[in-house]
PAMARLUM-671083 format. One record per residue (C-alpha): residue number from 1; residue in three letters; x, z, y. Coordinates in pm, whole numbers, plus 50000, padded with zeros to 5 digits. Each point is the difference from the previous one (the first is absolute). Example, Ala and Ser with C-alpha at 12.3 -4.5 7.8 and 13.67 -1.06 7.14 Angstrom:
// residues 2
{nr->1; rest->ALA; xx->51230; zz->50780; yy->49550}
{nr->2; rest->SER; xx->50137; zz->49934; yy->50344}
// end
This chain:
// residues 87
{nr->1; rest->MET; xx->48524; zz->49419; yy->50907}
{nr->2; rest->THR; xx->49788; zz->50329; yy->49897}
{nr->3; rest->GLU; xx->50088; zz->50322; yy->50140}
{nr->4; rest->LEU; xx->50058; zz->50209; yy->49641}
{nr->5; rest->THR; xx->50002; zz->50431; yy->49950}
{nr->6; rest->PHE; xx->50281; zz->50059; yy->49829}
{nr->7; rest->GLU; xx->49878; zz->50050; yy->49687}
{nr->8; rest->GLU; xx->49896; zz->49684; yy->50003}
{nr->9; rest->PHE; xx->50320; zz->49842; yy->50101}
{nr->10; rest->CYS; xx->50205; zz->50257; yy->49702}
{nr->11; rest->ASP; xx->49722; zz->49782; yy->49809}
{nr->12; rest->LEU; xx->50076; zz->49678; yy->50050}
{nr->13; rest->VAL; xx->50115; zz->49764; yy->49734}
{nr->14; rest->TYR; xx->50361; zz->49827; yy->50027}
{nr->15; rest->ALA; xx->50054; zz->49651; yy->49771}
{nr->16; rest->TYR; xx->50375; zz->50041; yy->49883}
{nr->17; rest->THR; xx->50174; zz->49665; yy->50147}
{nr->18; rest->LEU; xx->50392; zz->50055; yy->49909}
{nr->19; rest->GLY; xx->50261; zz->50178; yy->49855}
{nr->20; rest->MET; xx->50389; zz->49984; yy->49904}
{nr->21; rest->THR; xx->50258; zz->50169; yy->49824}
{nr->22; rest->PHE; xx->50320; zz->50020; yy->49973}
{nr->23; rest->ASP; xx->50320; zz->50228; yy->49916}
{nr->24; rest->THR; xx->49962; zz->50275; yy->50231}
{nr->25; rest->ALA; xx->49613; zz->50001; yy->50137}
{nr->26; rest->ALA; xx->49705; zz->49860; yy->49990}
{nr->27; rest->GLN; xx->49709; zz->49863; yy->50262}
{nr->28; rest->ARG; xx->49626; zz->50011; yy->49987}
{nr->29; rest->MET; xx->49777; zz->49791; yy->50187}
{nr->30; rest->TYR; xx->49559; zz->50114; yy->50069}
{nr->31; rest->ARG; xx->49785; zz->49772; yy->50220}
{nr->32; rest->ASN; xx->49647; zz->50060; yy->50125}
{nr->33; rest->GLU; xx->49964; zz->49615; yy->50199}
{nr->34; rest->LYS; xx->49607; zz->50154; yy->50120}
{nr->35; rest->HIS; xx->50155; zz->50257; yy->50240}
{nr->36; rest->GLY; xx->50419; zz->49869; yy->50081}
{nr->37; rest->LEU; xx->50128; zz->50310; yy->49768}
{nr->38; rest->GLN; xx->50357; zz->50005; yy->49791}
{nr->39; rest->HIS; xx->50150; zz->50252; yy->49783}
{nr->40; rest->GLU; xx->50300; zz->49998; yy->49878}
{nr->41; rest->VAL; xx->50159; zz->50200; yy->49725}
{nr->42; rest->HIS; xx->50433; zz->50041; yy->50040}
{nr->43; rest->THR; xx->50190; zz->50189; yy->49663}
{nr->44; rest->LYS; xx->50329; zz->50032; yy->49981}
{nr->45; rest->ARG; xx->50168; zz->49989; yy->49630}
{nr->46; rest->ASN; xx->50349; zz->50130; yy->49857}
{nr->47; rest->LYS; xx->50131; zz->49705; yy->49881}
{nr->48; rest->ARG; xx->50200; zz->50169; yy->49764}
{nr->49; rest->SER; xx->49692; zz->50227; yy->49793}
{nr->50; rest->GLY; xx->49712; zz->49773; yy->50128}
{nr->51; rest->LYS; xx->49800; zz->50347; yy->50098}
{nr->52; rest->TRP; xx->49809; zz->49904; yy->50317}
{nr->53; rest->HIS; xx->50050; zz->50247; yy->50307}
{nr->54; rest->SER; xx->49778; zz->50095; yy->50285}
{nr->55; rest->GLU; xx->49769; zz->49714; yy->50134}
{nr->56; rest->LYS; xx->49918; zz->49913; yy->50342}
{nr->57; rest->ARG; xx->49657; zz->49887; yy->50119}
{nr->58; rest->CYS; xx->49983; zz->49792; yy->50300}
{nr->59; rest->TRP; xx->49651; zz->49841; yy->50197}
{nr->60; rest->TRP; xx->49943; zz->49733; yy->50258}
{nr->61; rest->LEU; xx->49743; zz->49802; yy->50203}
{nr->62; rest->ASP; xx->49908; zz->49675; yy->50038}
{nr->63; rest->GLY; xx->50106; zz->49934; yy->50340}
{nr->64; rest->ASP; xx->50127; zz->50298; yy->50131}
{nr->65; rest->SER; xx->50419; zz->50054; yy->49934}
{nr->66; rest->ARG; xx->50043; zz->50365; yy->49904}
{nr->67; rest->GLU; xx->50097; zz->50079; yy->49622}
{nr->68; rest->PHE; xx->49777; zz->50351; yy->49909}
{nr->69; rest->GLU; xx->50139; zz->50248; yy->49797}
{nr->70; rest->THR; xx->49662; zz->50186; yy->49894}
{nr->71; rest->VAL; xx->49626; zz->49856; yy->49931}
{nr->72; rest->ASP; xx->49830; zz->50233; yy->50327}
{nr->73; rest->GLN; xx->50290; zz->49856; yy->50189}
{nr->74; rest->LEU; xx->49892; zz->49632; yy->49917}
{nr->75; rest->TYR; xx->49591; zz->50107; yy->49982}
{nr->76; rest->LEU; xx->50028; zz->50075; yy->50391}
{nr->77; rest->ALA; xx->50208; zz->49686; yy->50046}
{nr->78; rest->TYR; xx->49678; zz->49790; yy->49878}
{nr->79; rest->MET; xx->49736; zz->50162; yy->50150}
{nr->80; rest->GLU; xx->50157; zz->49977; yy->50337}
{nr->81; rest->LYS; xx->50071; zz->49617; yy->50000}
{nr->82; rest->VAL; xx->49604; zz->50051; yy->49807}
{nr->83; rest->CYS; xx->49864; zz->50209; yy->50303}
{nr->84; rest->GLY; xx->50269; zz->49855; yy->50264}
{nr->85; rest->VAL; xx->50181; zz->50340; yy->50134}
{nr->86; rest->LYS; xx->50297; zz->50132; yy->49980}
{nr->87; rest->SER; xx->50030; zz->50403; yy->49906}
// end
């Protein structure tokens, strides 16, 4: 793992690895294996109308048990791991 600027971090490429759609929701998962990052999108759907509602995005860093709600939170955790410091 190497130090990255926030701009470089945001430009990392994630590969689509998994997706599931149900009557009431959908889930999509994306991974960046090189940096140990995972991004998921969970979307609710109205079962009767079929219309999609707001989505929830979350991120994970391999080896870290926390779930991150924003990419900037993920970036801080990534840099903590790379640099060996706590914020």
